[in-house]
N, CA, C and O atoms as a GROMACS GRO file, in nm:
protein
  576
    1MET      N    1  -2.996  -8.678  -3.741
    1MET     CA    2  -2.996  -8.626  -3.876
    1MET      C    3  -2.955  -8.480  -3.868
    1MET      O    4  -3.026  -8.399  -3.808
    2SER      N    5  -2.843  -8.445  -3.927
    2SER     CA    6  -2.786  -8.312  -3.911
    2SER      C    7  -2.861  -8.203  -3.985
    2SER      O    8  -2.843  -8.085  -3.953
    3ASP      N    9  -2.943  -8.236  -4.083
    3ASP     CA   10  -3.014  -8.134  -4.159
    3ASP      C   11  -3.144  -8.090  -4.093
    3ASP      O   12  -3.212  -8.003  -4.146
    4VAL      N   13  -3.179  -8.148  -3.980
    4VAL     CA   14  -3.304  -8.111  -3.913
    4VAL      C   15  -3.285  -7.979  -3.842
    4VAL      O   16  -3.187  -7.958  -3.770
    5THR      N   17  -3.380  -7.890  -3.861
    5THR     CA   18  -3.377  -7.761  -3.793
    5THR      C   19  -3.482  -7.762  -3.684
    5THR      O   20  -3.599  -7.790  -3.709
    6ASP      N   21  -3.439  -7.731  -3.563
    6ASP     CA   22  -3.528  -7.718  -3.448
    6ASP      C   23  -3.464  -7.610  -3.362
    6ASP      O   24  -3.376  -7.640  -3.281
    7THR      N   25  -3.508  -7.485  -3.379
    7THR     CA   26  -3.432  -7.373  -3.326
    7THR      C   27  -3.455  -7.343  -3.179
    7THR      O   28  -3.368  -7.283  -3.116
    8THR      N   29  -3.569  -7.381  -3.122
    8THR     CA   30  -3.593  -7.349  -2.982
    8THR      C   31  -3.672  -7.461  -2.915
    8THR      O   32  -3.726  -7.549  -2.982
    9ASP      N   33  -3.677  -7.455  -2.783
    9ASP     CA   34  -3.754  -7.554  -2.710
    9ASP      C   35  -3.903  -7.545  -2.742
    9ASP      O   36  -3.973  -7.645  -2.733
   10SER      N   37  -3.953  -7.427  -2.780
   10SER     CA   38  -4.095  -7.416  -2.813
   10SER      C   39  -4.130  -7.492  -2.940
   10SER      O   40  -4.248  -7.511  -2.968
   11ALA      N   41  -4.031  -7.534  -3.017
   11ALA     CA   42  -4.057  -7.615  -3.135
   11ALA      C   43  -4.106  -7.754  -3.098
   11ALA      O   44  -4.146  -7.831  -3.186
   12ASP      N   45  -4.103  -7.788  -2.969
   12ASP     CA   46  -4.148  -7.920  -2.925
   12ASP      C   47  -4.294  -7.945  -2.957
   12ASP      O   48  -4.335  -8.061  -2.965
   13THR      N   49  -4.374  -7.841  -2.976
   13THR     CA   50  -4.516  -7.859  -3.002
   13THR      C   51  -4.552  -7.832  -3.148
   13THR      O   52  -4.671  -7.826  -3.181
   14LEU      N   53  -4.455  -7.815  -3.234
   14LEU     CA   54  -4.482  -7.782  -3.374
   14LEU      C   55  -4.487  -7.906  -3.462
   14LEU      O   56  -4.420  -8.006  -3.436
   15VAL      N   57  -4.569  -7.898  -3.565
   15VAL     CA   58  -4.575  -8.004  -3.666
   15VAL      C   59  -4.440  -8.012  -3.736
   15VAL      O   60  -4.379  -7.910  -3.768
   16GLY      N   61  -4.393  -8.133  -3.759
   16GLY     CA   62  -4.268  -8.154  -3.832
   16GLY      C   63  -4.294  -8.167  -3.981
   16GLY      O   64  -4.400  -8.213  -4.022
   17ILE      N   65  -4.197  -8.125  -4.061
   17ILE     CA   66  -4.209  -8.128  -4.206
   17ILE      C   67  -4.095  -8.211  -4.264
   17ILE      O   68  -3.979  -8.193  -4.226
   18VAL      N   69  -4.128  -8.302  -4.358
   18VAL     CA   70  -4.028  -8.379  -4.431
   18VAL      C   71  -4.045  -8.349  -4.579
   18VAL      O   72  -4.156  -8.356  -4.632
   19LEU      N   73  -3.936  -8.316  -4.644
   19LEU     CA   74  -3.936  -8.285  -4.788
   19LEU      C   75  -3.863  -8.396  -4.862
   19LEU      O   76  -3.742  -8.411  -4.849
   20VAL      N   77  -3.938  -8.474  -4.940
   20VAL     CA   78  -3.885  -8.592  -5.009
   20VAL      C   79  -3.866  -8.560  -5.156
   20VAL      O   80  -3.962  -8.527  -5.226
   21SER      N   81  -3.743  -8.568  -5.201
   21SER     CA   82  -3.710  -8.542  -5.341
   21SER      C   83  -3.621  -8.652  -5.394
   21SER      O   84  -3.558  -8.726  -5.318
   22HIS      N   85  -3.616  -8.663  -5.524
   22HIS     CA   86  -3.523  -8.755  -5.589
   22HIS      C   87  -3.379  -8.707  -5.579
   22HIS      O   88  -3.286  -8.782  -5.605
   23SER      N   89  -3.362  -8.583  -5.541
   23SER     CA   90  -3.230  -8.521  -5.532
   23SER      C   91  -3.207  -8.468  -5.391
   23SER      O   92  -3.289  -8.393  -5.338
   24ALA      N   93  -3.096  -8.507  -5.332
   24ALA     CA   94  -3.061  -8.455  -5.199
   24ALA      C   95  -3.044  -8.304  -5.204
   24ALA      O   96  -3.084  -8.234  -5.110
   25ALA      N   97  -2.986  -8.253  -5.311
   25ALA     CA   98  -2.965  -8.108  -5.323
   25ALA      C   99  -3.097  -8.033  -5.331
   25ALA      O  100  -3.112  -7.928  -5.270
   26VAL      N  101  -3.192  -8.086  -5.405
   26VAL     CA  102  -3.323  -8.021  -5.417
   26VAL      C  103  -3.394  -8.022  -5.283
   26VAL      O  104  -3.446  -7.918  -5.240
   27ALA      N  105  -3.399  -8.136  -5.216
   27ALA     CA  106  -3.466  -8.144  -5.086
   27ALA      C  107  -3.403  -8.048  -4.986
   27ALA      O  108  -3.475  -7.978  -4.914
   28SER      N  109  -3.272  -8.044  -4.981
   28SER     CA  110  -3.203  -7.954  -4.887
   28SER      C  111  -3.226  -7.808  -4.922
   28SER      O  112  -3.246  -7.725  -4.833
   29SER      N  113  -3.225  -7.776  -5.050
   29SER     CA  114  -3.245  -7.637  -5.093
   29SER      C  115  -3.387  -7.588  -5.062
   29SER      O  116  -3.404  -7.475  -5.017
   30VAL      N  117  -3.486  -7.672  -5.085
   30VAL     CA  118  -3.624  -7.632  -5.054
   30VAL      C  119  -3.640  -7.618  -4.903
   30VAL      O  120  -3.708  -7.526  -4.857
   31ALA      N  121  -3.577  -7.705  -4.826
   31ALA     CA  122  -3.582  -7.693  -4.680
   31ALA      C  123  -3.520  -7.561  -4.634
   31ALA      O  124  -3.576  -7.492  -4.550
   32GLU      N  125  -3.405  -7.526  -4.690
   32GLU     CA  126  -3.339  -7.399  -4.653
   32GLU      C  127  -3.423  -7.278  -4.692
   32GLU      O  128  -3.435  -7.183  -4.615
   33LEU      N  129  -3.482  -7.282  -4.812
   33LEU     CA  130  -3.569  -7.173  -4.856
   33LEU      C  131  -3.687  -7.157  -4.762
   33LEU      O  132  -3.718  -7.046  -4.718
   34ALA      N  133  -3.753  -7.267  -4.731
   34ALA     CA  134  -3.871  -7.263  -4.644
   34ALA      C  135  -3.835  -7.211  -4.505
   34ALA      O  136  -3.908  -7.129  -4.449
   35LYS      N  137  -3.724  -7.258  -4.450
   35LYS     CA  138  -3.682  -7.212  -4.317
   35LYS      C  139  -3.649  -7.063  -4.321
   35LYS      O  140  -3.680  -6.990  -4.226
   36GLY      N  141  -3.587  -7.018  -4.428
   36GLY     CA  142  -3.551  -6.878  -4.440
   36GLY      C  143  -3.672  -6.787  -4.450
   36GLY      O  144  -3.669  -6.673  -4.404
   37LEU      N  145  -3.779  -6.836  -4.512
   37LEU     CA  146  -3.900  -6.757  -4.528
   37LEU      C  147  -3.996  -6.768  -4.410
   37LEU      O  148  -4.097  -6.698  -4.405
   38ALA      N  149  -3.965  -6.855  -4.316
   38ALA     CA  150  -4.053  -6.874  -4.200
   38ALA      C  151  -4.046  -6.758  -4.102
   38ALA      O  152  -4.130  -6.748  -4.013
   39GLY      N  153  -3.948  -6.672  -4.118
   39GLY     CA  154  -3.939  -6.555  -4.032
   39GLY      C  155  -3.871  -6.584  -3.900
   39GLY      O  156  -3.811  -6.690  -3.882
   40GLY      N  157  -3.880  -6.490  -3.808
   40GLY     CA  158  -3.818  -6.505  -3.677
   40GLY      C  159  -3.898  -6.597  -3.589
   40GLY      O  160  -4.005  -6.644  -3.626
   41GLY      N  161  -3.846  -6.621  -3.473
   41GLY     CA  162  -3.914  -6.707  -3.377
   41GLY      C  163  -3.885  -6.853  -3.403
   41GLY      O  164  -3.798  -6.887  -3.483
   42PRO      N  165  -3.960  -6.939  -3.336
   42PRO     CA  166  -3.937  -7.082  -3.353
   42PRO      C  167  -3.966  -7.127  -3.495
   42PRO      O  168  -4.063  -7.082  -3.557
   43THR      N  169  -3.884  -7.213  -3.546
   43THR     CA  170  -3.906  -7.271  -3.678
   43THR      C  171  -3.944  -7.416  -3.660
   43THR      O  172  -3.881  -7.488  -3.582
   44ALA      N  173  -4.046  -7.458  -3.731
   44ALA     CA  174  -4.087  -7.598  -3.724
   44ALA      C  175  -3.969  -7.688  -3.761
   44ALA      O  176  -3.886  -7.649  -3.843
   45PRO      N  177  -3.962  -7.806  -3.702
   45PRO     CA  178  -3.855  -7.897  -3.741
   45PRO      C  179  -3.876  -7.943  -3.886
   45PRO      O  180  -3.984  -7.988  -3.923
   46VAL      N  181  -3.771  -7.931  -3.965
   46VAL     CA  182  -3.776  -7.963  -4.108
   46VAL      C  183  -3.660  -8.054  -4.141
   46VAL      O  184  -3.548  -8.032  -4.095
   47ALA      N  185  -3.688  -8.158  -4.220
   47ALA     CA  186  -3.580  -8.248  -4.263
   47ALA      C  187  -3.596  -8.282  -4.410
   47ALA      O  188  -3.704  -8.323  -4.454
   48PRO      N  189  -3.489  -8.267  -4.486
   48PRO     CA  190  -3.491  -8.315  -4.624
   48PRO      C  191  -3.464  -8.465  -4.626
   48PRO      O  192  -3.388  -8.516  -4.543
   49ALA      N  193  -3.526  -8.534  -4.719
   49ALA     CA  194  -3.501  -8.676  -4.740
   49ALA      C  195  -3.487  -8.693  -4.891
   49ALA      O  196  -3.580  -8.734  -4.960
   50GLY      N  197  -3.368  -8.661  -4.941
   50GLY     CA  198  -3.348  -8.661  -5.084
   50GLY      C  199  -3.245  -8.760  -5.131
   50GLY      O  200  -3.145  -8.787  -5.064
   51GLY      N  201  -3.273  -8.815  -5.247
   51GLY     CA  202  -3.178  -8.905  -5.309
   51GLY      C  203  -3.171  -9.040  -5.240
   51GLY      O  204  -3.258  -9.076  -5.161
   52THR      N  205  -3.066  -9.112  -5.273
   52THR     CA  206  -3.044  -9.245  -5.218
   52THR      C  207  -2.932  -9.239  -5.113
   52THR      O  208  -2.857  -9.142  -5.109
   53PRO      N  209  -2.920  -9.340  -5.030
   53PRO     CA  210  -2.816  -9.338  -4.928
   53PRO      C  211  -2.674  -9.323  -4.983
   53PRO      O  212  -2.586  -9.272  -4.914
   54ASP      N  213  -2.652  -9.368  -5.107
   54ASP     CA  214  -2.518  -9.355  -5.165
   54ASP      C  215  -2.498  -9.225  -5.241
   54ASP      O  216  -2.396  -9.207  -5.308
   55GLY      N  217  -2.596  -9.132  -5.230
   55GLY     CA  218  -2.583  -9.001  -5.293
   55GLY      C  219  -2.638  -8.990  -5.433
   55GLY      O  220  -2.627  -8.885  -5.495
   56GLY      N  221  -2.698  -9.097  -5.484
   56GLY     CA  222  -2.753  -9.094  -5.619
   56GLY      C  223  -2.893  -9.036  -5.624
   56GLY      O  224  -2.951  -9.000  -5.521
   57LEU      N  225  -2.945  -9.027  -5.744
   57LEU     CA  226  -3.082  -8.981  -5.763
   57LEU      C  227  -3.178  -9.096  -5.733
   57LEU      O  228  -3.151  -9.211  -5.768
   58GLY      N  229  -3.289  -9.064  -5.670
   58GLY     CA  230  -3.389  -9.164  -5.637
   58GLY      C  231  -3.451  -9.133  -5.503
   58GLY      O  232  -3.435  -9.023  -5.450
   59THR      N  233  -3.522  -9.229  -5.449
   59THR     CA  234  -3.580  -9.211  -5.317
   59THR      C  235  -3.546  -9.331  -5.231
   59THR      O  236  -3.518  -9.440  -5.281
   60SER      N  237  -3.548  -9.308  -5.101
   60SER     CA  238  -3.509  -9.411  -5.006
   60SER      C  239  -3.606  -9.417  -4.891
   60SER      O  240  -3.624  -9.317  -4.820
   61SER      N  241  -3.668  -9.530  -4.871
   61SER     CA  242  -3.760  -9.543  -4.758
   61SER      C  243  -3.687  -9.526  -4.626
   61SER      O  244  -3.744  -9.476  -4.529
   62GLU      N  245  -3.561  -9.567  -4.620
   62GLU     CA  246  -3.484  -9.551  -4.498
   62GLU      C  247  -3.460  -9.403  -4.466
   62GLU      O  248  -3.473  -9.362  -4.350
   63LEU      N  249  -3.427  -9.323  -4.567
   63LEU     CA  250  -3.406  -9.180  -4.545
   63LEU      C  251  -3.536  -9.110  -4.506
   63LEU      O  252  -3.535  -9.020  -4.421
   64VAL      N  253  -3.645  -9.150  -4.567
   64VAL     CA  254  -3.775  -9.089  -4.533
   64VAL      C  255  -3.813  -9.124  -4.390
   64VAL      O  256  -3.855  -9.036  -4.314
   65SER      N  257  -3.799  -9.250  -4.353
   65SER     CA  258  -3.833  -9.291  -4.216
   65SER      C  259  -3.748  -9.219  -4.113
   65SER      O  260  -3.798  -9.172  -4.011
   66ALA      N  261  -3.618  -9.208  -4.140
   66ALA     CA  262  -3.528  -9.140  -4.047
   66ALA      C  263  -3.562  -8.992  -4.035
   66ALA      O  264  -3.559  -8.937  -3.925
   67ALA      N  265  -3.595  -8.929  -4.147
   67ALA     CA  266  -3.631  -8.787  -4.144
   67ALA      C  267  -3.760  -8.766  -4.066
   67ALA      O  268  -3.769  -8.672  -3.987
   68ALA      N  269  -3.859  -8.852  -4.087
   68ALA     CA  270  -3.986  -8.838  -4.015
   68ALA      C  271  -3.965  -8.857  -3.865
   68ALA      O  272  -4.023  -8.784  -3.785
   69ALA      N  273  -3.885  -8.953  -3.827
   69ALA     CA  274  -3.857  -8.974  -3.684
   69ALA      C  275  -3.784  -8.854  -3.625
   69ALA      O  276  -3.809  -8.816  -3.511
   70ALA      N  277  -3.695  -8.794  -3.704
   70ALA     CA  278  -3.617  -8.680  -3.654
   70ALA      C  279  -3.701  -8.556  -3.631
   70ALA      O  280  -3.669  -8.477  -3.541
   71VAL      N  281  -3.807  -8.535  -3.708
   71VAL     CA  282  -3.889  -8.414  -3.693
   71VAL      C  283  -4.013  -8.435  -3.607
   71VAL      O  284  -4.082  -8.338  -3.574
   72ASP      N  285  -4.042  -8.557  -3.570
   72ASP     CA  286  -4.163  -8.587  -3.492
   72ASP      C  287  -4.151  -8.533  -3.350
   72ASP      O  288  -4.062  -8.572  -3.275
   73ARG      N  289  -4.241  -8.444  -3.315
   73ARG     CA  290  -4.248  -8.387  -3.180
   73ARG      C  291  -4.382  -8.418  -3.114
   73ARG      O  292  -4.414  -8.364  -3.009
   74GLY      N  293  -4.461  -8.506  -3.178
   74GLY     CA  294  -4.591  -8.544  -3.124
   74GLY      C  295  -4.707  -8.464  -3.177
   74GLY      O  296  -4.822  -8.494  -3.145
   75ALA      N  297  -4.681  -8.361  -3.259
   75ALA     CA  298  -4.787  -8.278  -3.315
   75ALA      C  299  -4.824  -8.321  -3.456
   75ALA      O  300  -4.911  -8.260  -3.519
   76GLY      N  301  -4.759  -8.424  -3.506
   76GLY     CA  302  -4.783  -8.472  -3.642
   76GLY      C  303  -4.667  -8.441  -3.733
   76GLY      O  304  -4.584  -8.355  -3.705
   77VAL      N  305  -4.664  -8.513  -3.844
   77VAL     CA  306  -4.559  -8.495  -3.944
   77VAL      C  307  -4.626  -8.483  -4.081
   77VAL      O  308  -4.707  -8.567  -4.119
   78ALA      N  309  -4.592  -8.377  -4.152
   78ALA     CA  310  -4.639  -8.355  -4.289
   78ALA      C  311  -4.525  -8.389  -4.384
   78ALA      O  312  -4.414  -8.338  -4.370
   79ILE      N  313  -4.554  -8.474  -4.480
   79ILE     CA  314  -4.454  -8.511  -4.580
   79ILE      C  315  -4.498  -8.460  -4.715
   79ILE      O  316  -4.611  -8.483  -4.758
   80LEU      N  317  -4.408  -8.389  -4.783
   80LEU     CA  318  -4.431  -8.345  -4.920
   80LEU      C  319  -4.328  -8.414  -5.008
   80LEU      O  320  -4.211  -8.425  -4.972
   81ALA      N  321  -4.372  -8.460  -5.125
   81ALA     CA  322  -4.284  -8.533  -5.216
   81ALA      C  323  -4.286  -8.467  -5.353
   81ALA      O  324  -4.385  -8.406  -5.393
   82ASP      N  325  -4.173  -8.481  -5.425
   82ASP     CA  326  -4.163  -8.410  -5.553
   82ASP      C  327  -4.225  -8.483  -5.671
   82ASP      O  328  -4.304  -8.423  -5.744
   83LEU      N  329  -4.193  -8.608  -5.693
   83LEU     CA  330  -4.236  -8.678  -5.813
   83LEU      C  331  -4.291  -8.817  -5.781
   83LEU      O  332  -4.286  -8.862  -5.667
   84GLY      N  333  -4.341  -8.883  -5.882
   84GLY     CA  334  -4.410  -9.011  -5.870
   84GLY      C  335  -4.354  -9.114  -5.776
   84GLY      O  336  -4.423  -9.156  -5.683
   85SER      N  337  -4.230  -9.158  -5.796
   85SER     CA  338  -4.179  -9.265  -5.710
   85SER      C  339  -4.152  -9.218  -5.568
   85SER      O  340  -4.152  -9.299  -5.476
   86ALA      N  341  -4.130  -9.089  -5.549
   86ALA     CA  342  -4.118  -9.037  -5.413
   86ALA      C  343  -4.253  -9.050  -5.342
   86ALA      O  344  -4.259  -9.088  -5.225
   87VAL      N  345  -4.359  -9.020  -5.413
   87VAL     CA  346  -4.494  -9.037  -5.359
   87VAL      C  347  -4.520  -9.184  -5.328
   87VAL      O  348  -4.573  -9.217  -5.222
   88LEU      N  349  -4.481  -9.272  -5.418
   88LEU     CA  350  -4.502  -9.415  -5.397
   88LEU      C  351  -4.423  -9.466  -5.278
   88LEU      O  352  -4.471  -9.551  -5.203
   89THR      N  353  -4.303  -9.415  -5.259
   89THR     CA  354  -4.222  -9.454  -5.143
   89THR      C  355  -4.292  -9.417  -5.014
   89THR      O  356  -4.299  -9.498  -4.922
   90VAL      N  357  -4.344  -9.295  -5.006
   90VAL     CA  358  -4.413  -9.249  -4.885
   90VAL      C  359  -4.541  -9.329  -4.865
   90VAL      O  360  -4.571  -9.370  -4.753
   91ARG      N  361  -4.616  -9.351  -4.973
   91ARG     CA  362  -4.740  -9.430  -4.961
   91ARG      C  363  -4.711  -9.570  -4.908
   91ARG      O  364  -4.785  -9.621  -4.824
   92ALA      N  365  -4.605  -9.632  -4.956
   92ALA     CA  366  -4.570  -9.766  -4.909
   92ALA      C  367  -4.536  -9.764  -4.760
   92ALA      O  368  -4.576  -9.854  -4.686
   93LEU      N  369  -4.462  -9.663  -4.716
   93LEU     CA  370  -4.430  -9.651  -4.574
   93LEU      C  371  -4.555  -9.631  -4.490
   93LEU      O  372  -4.569  -9.691  -4.382
   94LEU      N  373  -4.647  -9.548  -4.538
   94LEU     CA  374  -4.772  -9.526  -4.466
   94LEU      C  375  -4.854  -9.656  -4.458
   94LEU      O  376  -4.917  -9.683  -4.356
   95ALA      N  377  -4.853  -9.734  -4.565
   95ALA     CA  378  -4.928  -9.859  -4.568
   95ALA      C  379  -4.870  -9.962  -4.472
   95ALA      O  380  -4.944 -10.044  -4.416
   96GLU      N  381  -4.740  -9.960  -4.451
   96GLU     CA  382  -4.677 -10.053  -4.358
   96GLU      C  383  -4.720 -10.027  -4.215
   96GLU      O  384  -4.724 -10.118  -4.133
   97GLY      N  385  -4.753  -9.901  -4.185
   97GLY     CA  386  -4.812  -9.868  -4.057
   97GLY      C  387  -4.718  -9.846  -3.940
   97GLY      O  388  -4.756  -9.780  -3.844
   98ASP      N  389  -4.598  -9.899  -3.945
   98ASP     CA  390  -4.509  -9.884  -3.829
   98ASP      C  391  -4.375  -9.821  -3.864
   98ASP      O  392  -4.286  -9.815  -3.779
   99GLU      N  393  -4.360  -9.775  -3.986
   99GLU     CA  394  -4.234  -9.717  -4.031
   99GLU      C  395  -4.228  -9.566  -4.011
   99GLU      O  396  -4.120  -9.507  -4.012
  100LEU      N  397  -4.345  -9.504  -3.992
  100LEU     CA  398  -4.353  -9.359  -3.976
  100LEU      C  399  -4.425  -9.326  -3.846
  100LEU      O  400  -4.501  -9.408  -3.796
  101PRO      N  401  -4.402  -9.207  -3.790
  101PRO     CA  402  -4.475  -9.168  -3.669
  101PRO      C  403  -4.626  -9.179  -3.690
  101PRO      O  404  -4.676  -9.168  -3.802
  102ALA      N  405  -4.698  -9.201  -3.581
  102ALA     CA  406  -4.841  -9.230  -3.587
  102ALA      C  407  -4.922  -9.127  -3.664
  102ALA      O  408  -5.007  -9.166  -3.744
  103ASP      N  409  -4.900  -9.000  -3.644
  103ASP     CA  410  -4.981  -8.897  -3.709
  103ASP      C  411  -4.903  -8.833  -3.823
  103ASP      O  412  -4.868  -8.715  -3.819
  104THR      N  413  -4.875  -8.914  -3.926
  104THR     CA  414  -4.800  -8.869  -4.042
  104THR      C  415  -4.894  -8.865  -4.162
  104THR      O  416  -4.972  -8.958  -4.184
  105ARG      N  417  -4.885  -8.757  -4.239
  105ARG     CA  418  -4.967  -8.744  -4.360
  105ARG      C  419  -4.880  -8.710  -4.480
  105ARG      O  420  -4.786  -8.631  -4.470
  106LEU      N  421  -4.912  -8.773  -4.592
  106LEU     CA  422  -4.856  -8.733  -4.720
  106LEU      C  423  -4.944  -8.621  -4.771
  106LEU      O  424  -5.065  -8.639  -4.786
  107ILE      N  425  -4.885  -8.506  -4.797
  107ILE     CA  426  -4.960  -8.388  -4.838
  107ILE      C  427  -4.951  -8.372  -4.990
  107ILE      O  428  -4.842  -8.366  -5.046
  108ASP      N  429  -5.065  -8.364  -5.054
  108ASP     CA  430  -5.072  -8.342  -5.199
  108ASP      C  431  -5.062  -8.192  -5.224
  108ASP      O  432  -5.161  -8.119  -5.215
  109ALA      N  433  -4.940  -8.148  -5.256
  109ALA     CA  434  -4.915  -8.005  -5.273
  109ALA      C  435  -4.794  -7.986  -5.364
  109ALA      O  436  -4.712  -8.077  -5.376
  110PRO      N  437  -4.783  -7.870  -5.427
  110PRO     CA  438  -4.661  -7.840  -5.504
  110PRO      C  439  -4.540  -7.846  -5.411
  110PRO      O  440  -4.548  -7.802  -5.296
  111PHE      N  441  -4.430  -7.900  -5.459
  111PHE     CA  442  -4.315  -7.925  -5.372
  111PHE      C  443  -4.255  -7.797  -5.314
  111PHE      O  444  -4.235  -7.789  -5.193
  112VAL      N  445  -4.226  -7.700  -5.397
  112VAL     CA  446  -4.160  -7.578  -5.347
  112VAL      C  447  -4.260  -7.489  -5.275
  112VAL      O  448  -4.242  -7.459  -5.156
  113GLU      N  449  -4.364  -7.445  -5.344
  113GLU     CA  450  -4.461  -7.354  -5.283
  113GLU      C  451  -4.531  -7.418  -5.164
  113GLU      O  452  -4.551  -7.354  -5.061
  114GLY      N  453  -4.569  -7.544  -5.179
  114GLY     CA  454  -4.634  -7.615  -5.070
  114GLY      C  455  -4.541  -7.638  -4.952
  114GLY      O  456  -4.583  -7.629  -4.837
  115GLY      N  457  -4.415  -7.667  -4.983
  115GLY     CA  458  -4.317  -7.686  -4.876
  115GLY      C  459  -4.298  -7.559  -4.796
  115GLY      O  460  -4.292  -7.562  -4.673
  116VAL      N  461  -4.287  -7.448  -4.866
  116VAL     CA  462  -4.272  -7.319  -4.797
  116VAL      C  463  -4.396  -7.290  -4.713
  116VAL      O  464  -4.385  -7.253  -4.596
  117ALA      N  465  -4.514  -7.308  -4.770
  117ALA     CA  466  -4.639  -7.283  -4.697
  117ALA      C  467  -4.650  -7.373  -4.574
  117ALA      O  468  -4.694  -7.329  -4.469
  118ALA      N  469  -4.611  -7.499  -4.588
  118ALA     CA  470  -4.618  -7.592  -4.475
  118ALA      C  471  -4.526  -7.549  -4.362
  118ALA      O  472  -4.567  -7.548  -4.246
  119VAL      N  473  -4.402  -7.513  -4.394
  119VAL     CA  474  -4.306  -7.474  -4.291
  119VAL      C  475  -4.349  -7.344  -4.224
  119VAL      O  476  -4.343  -7.333  -4.102
  120VAL      N  477  -4.391  -7.246  -4.302
  120VAL     CA  478  -4.434  -7.119  -4.246
  120VAL      C  479  -4.554  -7.139  -4.154
  120VAL      O  480  -4.559  -7.084  -4.044
  121THR      N  481  -4.650  -7.217  -4.199
  121THR     CA  482  -4.772  -7.240  -4.120
  121THR      C  483  -4.742  -7.320  -3.994
  121THR      O  484  -4.792  -7.288  -3.887
  122ALA      N  485  -4.660  -7.424  -4.007
  122ALA     CA  486  -4.623  -7.504  -3.890
  122ALA      C  487  -4.544  -7.420  -3.790
  122ALA      O  488  -4.562  -7.433  -3.669
  123SER      N  489  -4.458  -7.334  -3.840
  123SER     CA  490  -4.377  -7.248  -3.753
  123SER      C  491  -4.463  -7.149  -3.675
  123SER      O  492  -4.424  -7.103  -3.568
  124ALA      N  493  -4.579  -7.116  -3.729
  124ALA     CA  494  -4.672  -7.026  -3.661
  124ALA      C  495  -4.752  -7.099  -3.553
  124ALA      O  496  -4.831  -7.037  -3.482
  125GLY      N  497  -4.733  -7.231  -3.542
  125GLY     CA  498  -4.800  -7.308  -3.438
  125GLY      C  499  -4.927  -7.377  -3.481
  125GLY      O  500  -5.000  -7.430  -3.397
  126ALA      N  501  -4.956  -7.378  -3.611
  126ALA     CA  502  -5.078  -7.441  -3.660
  126ALA      C  503  -5.072  -7.593  -3.643
  126ALA      O  504  -4.964  -7.652  -3.637
  127ASP      N  505  -5.191  -7.654  -3.636
  127ASP     CA  506  -5.197  -7.799  -3.625
  127ASP      C  507  -5.179  -7.864  -3.763
  127ASP      O  508  -5.169  -7.795  -3.864
  128LEU      N  509  -5.174  -7.996  -3.765
  128LEU     CA  510  -5.146  -8.070  -3.888
  128LEU      C  511  -5.250  -8.043  -3.997
  128LEU      O  512  -5.214  -8.031  -4.114
  129ALA      N  513  -5.377  -8.033  -3.961
  129ALA     CA  514  -5.481  -8.005  -4.061
  129ALA      C  515  -5.461  -7.869  -4.126
  129ALA      O  516  -5.479  -7.855  -4.246
  130ALA      N  517  -5.423  -7.768  -4.047
  130ALA     CA  518  -5.399  -7.635  -4.102
  130ALA      C  519  -5.274  -7.632  -4.187
  130ALA      O  520  -5.269  -7.562  -4.288
  131VAL      N  521  -5.172  -7.707  -4.148
  131VAL     CA  522  -5.050  -7.716  -4.229
  131VAL      C  523  -5.083  -7.779  -4.364
  131VAL      O  524  -5.037  -7.732  -4.468
  132GLU      N  525  -5.162  -7.885  -4.362
  132GLU     CA  526  -5.203  -7.950  -4.487
  132GLU      C  527  -5.284  -7.854  -4.573
  132GLU      O  528  -5.261  -7.845  -4.694
  133ALA      N  529  -5.378  -7.782  -4.514
  133ALA     CA  530  -5.460  -7.688  -4.591
  133ALA      C  531  -5.375  -7.578  -4.654
  133ALA      O  532  -5.397  -7.543  -4.770
  134ALA      N  533  -5.279  -7.525  -4.580
  134ALA     CA  534  -5.193  -7.419  -4.634
  134ALA      C  535  -5.108  -7.471  -4.749
  134ALA      O  536  -5.090  -7.403  -4.850
  135ALA      N  537  -5.055  -7.591  -4.734
  135ALA     CA  538  -4.971  -7.648  -4.840
  135ALA      C  539  -5.052  -7.677  -4.965
  135ALA      O  540  -5.007  -7.647  -5.076
  136THR      N  541  -5.171  -7.734  -4.950
  136THR     CA  542  -5.252  -7.766  -5.068
  136THR      C  543  -5.306  -7.641  -5.135
  136THR      O  544  -5.329  -7.640  -5.256
  137GLU      N  545  -5.326  -7.535  -5.057
  137GLU     CA  546  -5.371  -7.409  -5.116
  137GLU      C  547  -5.269  -7.354  -5.216
  137GLU      O  548  -5.304  -7.274  -5.303
  138ALA      N  549  -5.146  -7.397  -5.204
  138ALA     CA  550  -5.042  -7.350  -5.296
  138ALA      C  551  -5.071  -7.387  -5.441
  138ALA      O  552  -5.015  -7.326  -5.532
  139TYR      N  553  -5.158  -7.485  -5.464
  139TYR     CA  554  -5.198  -7.517  -5.602
  139TYR      C  555  -5.266  -7.397  -5.669
  139TYR      O  556  -5.262  -7.385  -5.792
  140SER      N  557  -5.327  -7.311  -5.592
  140SER     CA  558  -5.399  -7.198  -5.650
  140SER      C  559  -5.315  -7.073  -5.666
  140SER      O  560  -5.364  -6.972  -5.716
  141TYR      N  561  -5.189  -7.076  -5.625
  141TYR     CA  562  -5.104  -6.958  -5.639
  141TYR      C  563  -5.085  -6.926  -5.788
  141TYR      O  564  -5.044  -7.011  -5.866
  142ARG      N  565  -5.115  -6.803  -5.824
  142ARG     CA  566  -5.102  -6.759  -5.963
  142ARG      C  567  -4.973  -6.680  -5.979
  142ARG      O  568  -4.932  -6.610  -5.887
  143LYS      N  569  -4.911  -6.692  -6.094
  143LYS     CA  570  -4.784  -6.623  -6.120
  143LYS      C  571  -4.796  -6.528  -6.238
  143LYS      O  572  -4.699  -6.500  -6.307
  144GLU      N  573  -4.915  -6.480  -6.259
  144GLU     CA  574  -4.933  -6.385  -6.369
  144GLU      C  575  -4.983  -6.253  -6.320
  144GLU      O  576  -5.004  -6.162  -6.400
   0.00000   0.00000   0.00000
């Protein structure tokens, strides 16, 4: 998967992040934003899984599975999804039990802010539980 970022060998121990959106452009853009804000040093492996295989709007279990496999380094995979059916797609894959890496979690977090927090935290070397906590904390970010 060409959109996966894994900048150094030290990324082998980092949690992987998958960003699932109904739009390939949205998933890729959030991935680029998150990687850009992660700072210097190793960046956690990140893969967008947006749209359908033919380039349309929607979600694809095949794209999600491929993205999760591409970012899995053995430290766990955090998946963030944008809207309802993207969440349902990930939940269905998790229920099947063998379509995603063993330590994969669907993270209930805002897509953009949570995605950025997940990538930044994973890039700092945090474990999957800390990545999940940082992403979910994004619900409390105030903009006033």
